[in-house]
ZAMARGU-4260 file (C-alpha; in steps of 0.2 Angstrom, whole numbers, plus 5000, padded with zeros to 4 digits):
<rodrens>
0) 4859/4895/4990 | 4866/4911/4997 | 4857/4924/5008 | 4852/4935/4993 | 4844/4921/4984
5) 4835/4916/5000 | 4829/4934/5003 | 4823/4934/4985 | 4813/4918/4986 | 4805/4925/5003
10) 4799/4940/4994 | 4792/4930/4980 | 4782/4919/4992 | 4775/4934/5001 | 4769/4942/4984
15) 4761/4926/4978 | 4752/4924/4995 | 4745/4942/4994 | 4739/4939/4977 | 4730/4923/4982
20) 4722/4931/4997 | 4716/4945/4985 | 4708/4933/4973 | 4702/4921/4987 | 4690/4934/4995
25) 4683/4945/4981 | 4671/4953/4993 | 4661/4969/4989 | 4672/4983/4995 | 4657/4992/5002
30) 4661/4997/5020 | 4647/4991/5032 | 4641/5002/5046 | 4642/4996/5064 | 4624/4996/5071
35) 4619/4995/5089 | 4608/4980/5093 | 4594/4991/5100 | 4593/5000/5084 | 4593/4984/5075
40) 4578/4978/5084 | 4569/4994/5081 | 4572/4992/5062 | 4565/4975/5063 | 4549/4981/5071
45) 4548/4995/5058 | 4550/4982/5044 | 4566/4991/5037 | 4577/4975/5037 | 4577/4966/5021
50) 4591/4953/5022 | 4602/4946/5036 | 4617/4934/5036 | 4620/4926/5053 | 4637/4920/5057
55) 4636/4915/5075 | 4633/4930/5085 | 4638/4942/5071 | 4624/4948/5060 | 4626/4957/5043
60) 4612/4963/5033 | 4604/4976/5021 | 4591/4989/5025 | 4577/4993/5013 | 4586/5009/5008
65) 4601/4998/5003 | 4612/5002/5018 | 4624/4988/5023 | 4626/4986/5042 | 4633/4974/5054
70) 4629/4971/5073 | 4633/4959/5087 | 4618/4949/5094 | 4617/4941/5111 | 4609/4924/5112
75) 4591/4928/5109 | 4580/4913/5105 | 4566/4924/5098 | 4577/4933/5086 | 4575/4921/5071
80) 4556/4920/5074 | 4554/4939/5075 | 4564/4941/5058 | 4553/4927/5050 | 4537/4936/5055
85) 4543/4952/5047 | 4547/4942/5031 | 4566/4945/5032 | 4577/4934/5021 | 4589/4924/5033
90) 4605/4916/5028 | 4615/4906/5042 | 4633/4902/5040 | 4642/4891/5053 | 4659/4898/5060
95) 4668/4881/5058 | 4666/4883/5039 | 4678/4898/5038 | 4694/4892/5030 | 4709/4902/5036
100) 4718/4911/5022 | 4735/4907/5015 | 4742/4923/5020 | 4737/4921/5038 | 4745/4904/5038
105) 4761/4911/5032 | 4761/4925/5044 | 4758/4913/5059 | 4772/4901/5053 | 4784/4915/5047
110) 4795/4915/5063 | 4797/4896/5063 | 4800/4896/5044 | 4814/4910/5047 | 4823/4900/5060
115) 4822/4884/5049 | 4829/4894/5034 | 4843/4901/5044 | 4848/4884/5051 | 4848/4877/5034
120) 4859/4891/5028 | 4872/4889/5041 | 4873/4870/5039 | 4876/4872/5021 | 4890/4885/5024
125) 4898/4873/5037 | 4898/4859/5024 | 4905/4871/5011 | 4922/4869/5017 | 4936/4882/5017
130) 4926/4898/5014 | 4911/4893/5025 | 4904/4902/5040 | 4912/4891/5052 | 4928/4890/5042
135) 4938/4902/5053 | 4952/4889/5056 | 4954/4885/5037 | 4969/4891/5028 | 4968/4906/5016
140) 4982/4899/5005 | 4979/4900/4987 | 4985/4888/4974 | 4993/4897/4960 | 4990/4891/4942
145) 4998/4895/4926 | 4983/4903/4919 | 4986/4919/4930 | 5001/4924/4920 | 5017/4914/4921
150) 5033/4922/4927 | 5049/4913/4924 | 5067/4916/4929 | 5070/4925/4913 | 5059/4939/4920
155) 5070/4941/4935 | 5086/4951/4933 | 5099/4960/4944 | 5099/4947/4958 | 5109/4933/4950
160) 5115/4926/4967 | 5098/4925/4975 | 5091/4917/4959 | 5104/4904/4959 | 5100/4899/4977
165) 5081/4897/4973 | 5085/4889/4956 | 5093/4875/4966 | 5077/4872/4976 | 5067/4871/4960
170) 5080/4858/4953 | 5079/4848/4969 | 5060/4846/4967 | 5062/4842/4949 | 5075/4829/4951
175) 5078/4824/4970 | 5088/4809/4966 | 5102/4819/4959 | 5105/4826/4976 | 5100/4811/4987
180) 5114/4801/4979 | 5126/4811/4988 | 5116/4811/5004 | 5109/4828/5002 | 5092/4833/5010
185) 5079/4844/5003 | 5079/4861/5011 | 5065/4864/5023 | 5063/4883/5019 | 5071/4898/5012
190) 5070/4916/5018 | 5071/4930/5006 | 5078/4946/5014 | 5080/4963/5006 | 5074/4981/5005
195) 5057/4985/4998 | 5056/4984/4979 | 5070/4973/4976 | 5060/4958/4969 | 5057/4946/4983
200) 5039/4943/4978 | 5044/4942/4960 | 5057/4929/4963 | 5044/4919/4972 | 5032/4920/4957
205) 5046/4914/4946 | 5049/4899/4957 | 5030/4896/4955 | 5032/4897/4936 | 5047/4886/4935
210) 5042/4873/4947 | 5031/4859/4941 | 5024/4857/4958 | 5009/4864/4967 | 5013/4882/4973
215) 5003/4889/4988 | 5004/4908/4992 | 4998/4917/5008 | 5003/4933/5017 | 5007/4934/5035
220) 4992/4945/5039 | 4980/4931/5033 | 4984/4921/5049 | 4977/4935/5060 | 4959/4935/5064
225) 4947/4942/5077 | 4945/4925/5086 | 4959/4918/5097 | 4967/4902/5091 | 4962/4905/5073
230) 4980/4908/5067 | 4987/4892/5074 | 4972/4882/5066 | 4976/4890/5049 | 4994/4886/5050
235) 4989/4867/5054 | 4977/4867/5039 | 4990/4875/5028 | 5002/4862/5032 | 4989/4848/5030
240) 4986/4855/5012 | 5004/4855/5009 | 5006/4836/5014 | 4991/4831/5003 | 5000/4840/4988
245) 5018/4835/4992 | 5030/4839/4985 | 5025/4857/4985 | 5030/4875/4989 | 5022/4886/5002
250) 5026/4905/5000 | 5022/4916/5015 | 5024/4935/5010 | 5028/4948/5024 | 5031/4934/5037
255) 5036/4947/5050 | 5018/4950/5053 | 5017/4933/5063 | 5036/4929/5065 | 5041/4943/5077
260) 5052/4940/5092 | 5042/4932/5106 | 5042/4939/5124 | 5047/4956/5118 | 5031/4965/5123
265) 5025/4973/5139 | 5009/4964/5141 | 5013/4946/5143 | 5018/4934/5130 | 5003/4922/5127
270) 4995/4932/5114 | 4987/4927/5097 | 5003/4931/5087 | 5014/4920/5098 | 5002/4905/5097
275) 5003/4907/5078 | 5022/4908/5078 | 5023/4893/5090 | 5012/4882/5078 | 5023/4888/5063
280) 5039/4883/5072 | 5032/4866/5077 | 5025/4862/5059 | 5041/4867/5050 | 5053/4856/5061
285) 5044/4847/5075 | 5040/4829/5080 | 5029/4827/5065 | 5040/4831/5050 | 5033/4837/5034
290) 5042/4829/5020 | 5042/4837/5003 | 5034/4853/5009 | 5046/4868/5006 | 5042/4885/5015
295) 5048/4901/5006 | 5046/4917/5016 | 5049/4935/5012 | 5052/4950/5023 | 5061/4967/5024
300) 5062/4966/5043 | 5074/4952/5047 | 5079/4961/5063 | 5062/4958/5071 | 5061/4940/5067
305) 5062/4927/5081 | 5078/4918/5082 | 5070/4901/5083 | 5062/4904/5066 | 5079/4908/5058
310) 5089/4892/5063 | 5094/4879/5051 | 5080/4865/5050 | 5067/4878/5048 | 5074/4891/5036
315) 5089/4882/5030 | 5094/4897/5018 | 5093/4915/5021 | 5094/4923/5003 | 5099/4941/5003
320) 5090/4951/4989 | 5100/4967/4988 | 5098/4983/4978 | 5105/4980/4961 | 5122/4986/4955
325) 5125/4995/4938 | 5125/4978/4929 | 5110/4973/4937 | 5101/4989/4934 | 5105/4988/4916
330) 5098/4970/4915 | 5082/4976/4924 | 5080/4991/4912 | 5081/4979/4898 | 5066/4969/4904
335) 5055/4984/4908 | 5060/4993/4892 | 5053/4979/4881 | 5035/4985/4886 | 5038/5002/4878
340) 5043/5009/4862 | 5060/5018/4864 | 5070/5028/4852 | 5088/5024/4845 | 5096/5038/4856
345) 5091/5028/4872 | 5107/5021/4881 | 5102/5010/4895 | 5120/5009/4902 | 5119/5028/4904
350) 5103/5027/4913 | 5109/5013/4924 | 5125/5023/4928 | 5114/5038/4933 | 5102/5028/4945
355) 5113/5022/4959 | 5103/5015/4974 | 5088/5012/4963 | 5078/4996/4967 | 5069/4985/4954
360) 5053/4994/4958 | 5061/5011/4956 | 5067/5006/4939 | 5050/4999/4933 | 5042/5016/4939
365) 5056/5026/4930 | 5051/5017/4913 | 5033/5019/4916 | 5035/5037/4920 | 5045/5040/4905
370) 5031/5032/4894 | 5018/5043/4902 | 5028/5059/4899 | 5031/5054/4881 | 5012/5050/4879
375) 5008/5067/4887 | 5018/5076/4873 | 5010/5065/4860 | 5026/5056/4855 | 5026/5039/4847
380) 5043/5034/4855 | 5051/5037/4871 | 5067/5046/4869 | 5082/5049/4881 | 5076/5066/4886
385) 5060/5058/4892 | 5069/5046/4902 | 5080/5060/4910 | 5065/5070/4914 | 5056/5055/4922
390) 5072/5052/4932 | 5072/5070/4938 | 5054/5068/4943 | 5056/5052/4952 | 5072/5058/4962
395) 5068/5076/4964 | 5049/5078/4963 | 5038/5085/4950 | 5041/5103/4944 | 5031/5116/4951
400) 5031/5129/4937 | 5014/5137/4943 | 5022/5142/4959 | 5023/5161/4960 | 5040/5167/4965
405) 5046/5185/4966 | 5061/5191/4957 | 5071/5193/4973 | 5066/5175/4978 | 5072/5168/4961
410) 5089/5178/4963 | 5092/5171/4980 | 5088/5153/4975 | 5100/5155/4960 | 5114/5160/4972
415) 5110/5147/4985 | 5110/5133/4972 | 5125/5141/4964 | 5135/5140/4980 | 5131/5122/4982
420) 5137/5119/4964 | 5153/5129/4965 | 5158/5120/4981 | 5154/5103/4974 | 5164/5107/4958
425) 5180/5112/4968 | 5179/5098/4981 | 5189/5084/4973 | 5181/5070/4984 | 5163/5076/4980
430) 5152/5067/4968 | 5151/5075/4951 | 5137/5087/4948 | 5122/5079/4938 | 5110/5094/4937
435) 5106/5111/4945 | 5089/5119/4944 | 5080/5134/4952 | 5063/5127/4947 | 5054/5122/4962
440) 5053/5103/4964 | 5044/5094/4978 | 5047/5103/4994 | 5063/5112/4988 | 5064/5129/4979
445) 5079/5123/4970 | 5090/5107/4968 | 5109/5103/4965 | 5110/5085/4961 | 5126/5075/4962
450) 5128/5057/4957 | 5142/5045/4960 | 5152/5039/4945 | 5150/5021/4952 | 5141/5011/4966
455) 5149/5015/4983 | 5147/5003/4997 | 5158/5014/5010 | 5163/5032/5012 | 5179/5040/5016
460) 5182/5053/5029 | 5187/5065/5014 | 5171/5061/5005 | 5160/5065/5021 | 5169/5081/5024
465) 5166/5086/5006 | 5148/5083/5008 | 5147/5094/5023 | 5156/5108/5014 | 5144/5106/4999
470) 5129/5107/5011 | 5136/5123/5019 | 5139/5131/5002 | 5121/5137/5000 | 5121/5147/5017
475) 5138/5154/5014 | 5133/5160/4996 | 5117/5169/5004 | 5128/5177/5017 | 5141/5183/5005
480) 5130/5190/4992 | 5115/5197/5002 | 5123/5201/5019 | 5121/5193/5036 | 5104/5200/5040
485) 5097/5193/5023 | 5101/5175/5026 | 5085/5165/5024 | 5078/5148/5032 | 5081/5139/5015
490) 5096/5131/5022 | 5087/5122/5036 | 5088/5105/5027 | 5106/5107/5022 | 5111/5111/5041
495) 5101/5096/5047 | 5110/5085/5035 | 5127/5092/5039 | 5124/5090/5057 | 5118/5072/5056
500) 5132/5067/5045 | 5145/5075/5057 | 5137/5067/5072 | 5138/5050/5064 | 5156/5053/5060
505) 5159/5056/5079 | 5147/5043/5087 | 5146/5029/5074 | 5161/5030/5062 | 5174/5033/5075
510) 5181/5048/5064 | 5185/5059/5078 | 5203/5061/5085 | 5197/5067/5101 | 5185/5053/5105
515) 5193/5039/5095 | 5186/5024/5087 | 5172/5021/5099 | 5153/5020/5097 | 5144/5033/5108
520) 5126/5037/5113 | 5110/5027/5114 | 5102/5017/5100 | 5092/5029/5090 | 5083/5015/5081
525) 5064/5014/5082 | 5057/5006/5098 | 5052/4988/5094 | 5039/4980/5105 | 5044/4989/5121
530) 5061/4981/5121 | 5071/4997/5122 | 5061/5005/5135 | 5069/4995/5149 | 5086/4996/5141
535) 5095/5012/5144 | 5112/5017/5136 | 5119/5034/5143 | 5135/5043/5140 | 5142/5053/5153
540) 5139/5072/5153 | 5157/5075/5150 | 5157/5064/5135 | 5141/5072/5128 | 5150/5089/5129
545) 5165/5082/5119 | 5153/5074/5106 | 5144/5091/5104 | 5160/5100/5103 | 5167/5088/5090
550) 5151/5089/5079 | 5152/5108/5080 | 5170/5108/5075 | 5167/5097/5060 | 5152/5107/5054
555) 5162/5124/5057 | 5177/5117/5047 | 5165/5113/5032 | 5157/5130/5034 | 5175/5138/5033
560) 5180/5127/5018 | 5164/5132/5009 | 5167/5150/5013 | 5186/5149/5007 | 5181/5141/4990
565) 5167/5154/4987 | 5178/5169/4991 | 5191/5163/4979 | 5178/5158/4966 | 5166/5173/4968
570) 5166/5177/4949 | 5161/5159/4945 | 5147/5160/4958 | 5140/5176/4949 | 5143/5168/4932
575) 5133/5152/4937 | 5119/5162/4946 | 5116/5172/4930 | 5116/5157/4919 | 5103/5148/4931
580) 5092/5164/4930 | 5092/5163/4911 | 5091/5144/4908 | 5083/5139/4925 | 5091/5121/4923
585) 5109/5117/4919 | 5116/5100/4917 | 5133/5095/4925 | 5142/5096/4908 | 5135/5113/4905
590) 5141/5119/4922 | 5158/5113/4919 | 5159/5121/4902 | 5153/5137/4909 | 5164/5138/4924
595) 5180/5130/4917 | 5179/5134/4898 | 5167/5150/4899 | 5156/5141/4886 | 5138/5147/4887
600) 5124/5133/4887 | 5117/5129/4870 | 5098/5128/4869 | 5088/5124/4853 | 5073/5135/4857
605) 5062/5146/4846 | 5060/5164/4847 | 5043/5163/4856 | 5051/5152/4870 | 5066/5164/4871
610) 5054/5178/4873 | 5045/5169/4887 | 5061/5165/4895 | 5066/5183/4895 | 5050/5189/4902
615) 5048/5176/4915 | 5066/5176/4921 | 5073/5187/4935 | 5087/5195/4924 | 5079/5212/4926
620) 5086/5213/4943 | 5103/5210/4936 | 5101/5220/4920 | 5104/5205/4909 | 5095/5197/4894
625) 5096/5179/4888 | 5110/5176/4876 | 5106/5168/4859 | 5111/5150/4856 | 5128/5148/4848
</rodrens>
């Protein structure tokens, strides 16, 4: 019986008691007047009193005119004789015959009944086990069943190496004799490490689906409670559950919530989190070994975990779950694309090649966004154009077509983005141009988007310098076309990116001849638990000046390189800016054809669309009109 049921029964009892009281005393509702005793005696003498009812010292009666009265009489032995002599009808009722009402009894016993009810409620909750009122120390681990939607290894793609590692654990649980014949022991735990969205939790769900053993799941934050010592108690209870159901798997998601390094804080080390971690360390590999219990944990912050947690014997395997390569992305797309209707023109290999750095979650979001865009257009299938539009939306942000821009702003944006594109086109080490647009997206007024032809795991000095030159191309184009005083603040993000890239080349990558292959400067990572507050890493003032000088030299070199390219390719810049003003968005192939082959972009739009483009474009300032498709 929960509190709601108890309250409902209480209300019902009170209503029944009220009704019983109402029907128990169906008295006349006439209100009697309080009469002074002296007036009562006078009415007796006058013969006006007809009837009285004596209840102890209380007297109720009726006068000759029908008036009902009541009074309090002192102990007068002559009162009854006087009433009798006047012929008054007398009724006497003893006080002890008055039976107390049920409502009165309930009201007098209500506090005691309430205390008894609360006591019964808490006792039932305490006996209720894990979710009771006193079950703070009980584990919140949930036992997964196949009824919740089974996930298998066939649903996991793009992380083949990580899948092989955990498949072996499942195989060990299914057939342990295969490994014990060779003297192998079952691993105590496996730690899944990787960036967000790479499929760590999905891999754990696949283990649960493939393993024919109990699978308990819990998050790191479930150990934390407002009471001291609860986390350690829940760890003990979780392991007890595991022992009772051995062999089994316990999955702890986001273990960094309780597994952070001990003693790193500034306020002492004996806090609740450390007690929880100490208990977890003891349970995983202490004096009392847990045979047949495998702990699998996932985190995207392995750098903050305690070293004692990472040693063999606790987490014997550290399985890295990275972002997928082009083959992995294609395999992931095949899984997610099954849920939507696609057209025959969709080439998943092309989509995979155009999405470097995407995680599994990003690819799932891409497929979902493409389906939503197609549904918005009332299509029955998802085409390649829908996927490309969804990719642009995911990577660059949604189009802000409603944003009001003046003709001058559009023209400036076209030349700015054209400067980026021309420099990128003429830098051999730069990534190929994927798309250029002057439609505002996200927080940018325009975007030039370059994509690598393949996955890159390291970058050359030539590539980094080319990116700096490309970033400077927008500012250089503004200055060349509109003049020194007309330069805008639109290049702030480009300058910031170029400066950071140049600084990393000098201080981290060792790509400065002046300073050599050394690492300079303080650790700029986020402060972790106060550890870096007491650790200071300084460079000398002279070295800092050299670093600043080298950074400025690299950025200046990129600026001059961009200026040289745009000076030589000024006609190409004008040509590309005019095309951007007409068509607003150009693909990489269209830009190459326009600049290298002088072929105008082909667009299959109707007359109304062309008329709208003409009216809404900024070609009026250039004296141009859109050219018809050919």
